[in-house]
C-alpha angles and dihedrals in degrees: 000000000000121000124227090271088064124082114276143140145176138215156225142162130184105307109188119196110273136172108282130226121240108305122260111237136201125212095221126086115269110260111189092169088080093062090042092053091047092052090050093050093045092050089054090046097055090044092053103035124061097161108095096213095051090043092052092047095050093039089050089061091048095051093043090057091049097049088045085079126056099195106086110061111100110236095240089064095052096055115124122209130222090223106052143331117291131232110198119189109227097175141346122201110243088235091046092241091135144356132205120212137172114226112207121192124194115212112297098002122139143173125243119249105289148153135226104206089208135066117277144177126209126197123182112226103174136011119353140289135212116215119191116187115215131200130191116241131217090266089057097250123130117238135177111271113209127327130332113259122222111209118202130192111297095024118126126192134176135227132188138141085257097059104021131310113178120083146124120240131196144174107269090204123081096190108043143025125268129209130202131178117227129194118193134187094240141024091293096196091063101043120114106238142156142243115208130210117213092245087063101261115142126210119192116224142171110209102208115185138281096227135064095198135052130226112263103230091153100072101100097167095109092049089048091049093049090048092051091052096055113105114257 
């Protein structure tokens, strides 16, 4: 598996809200504090670190720790759709320095060839993804560049215009959904990006998001009540 220093990228295209399939579930208790802690650490990181290479390296470690656990993603933000892959916004920094999304793939779903225009980190939470890098040839056509990469749960990779920013991504599993967590250096749903056809044609797009509500990780009342009930 490549590190953030390698060439990697991740994807999104306009994902309108659609009727979801049956929800995926986990057997462990829901732990929103994990996402809350990750967001706090990430906010400190983007405030402290301006060098992209160092930001990606430190951010990779934070995201790797988050996706190492599958007990914190609220079920509505892990729902696949029979129509297309879904991009759910989990959090957007108030200054739009970064955003965090869950990417949910139904069986066999894939993105077109696309770019991001900003740095990004991608961590697989459930299932598996296939990522195929692309490069434009002298004739203007887009062709696969190097081998396709299979990303398993816990794996984290990076994208950016500096280290590689064009690829196509698909669900590696034909019989069940996959979920990955993406962090981008902007409000990714509002970024002007491009989809590329293999003949060299380029189509602009703005992805938007599949959800109209955000997960509430800030209600700590249950945690506070649980702490208060502990014997002293």
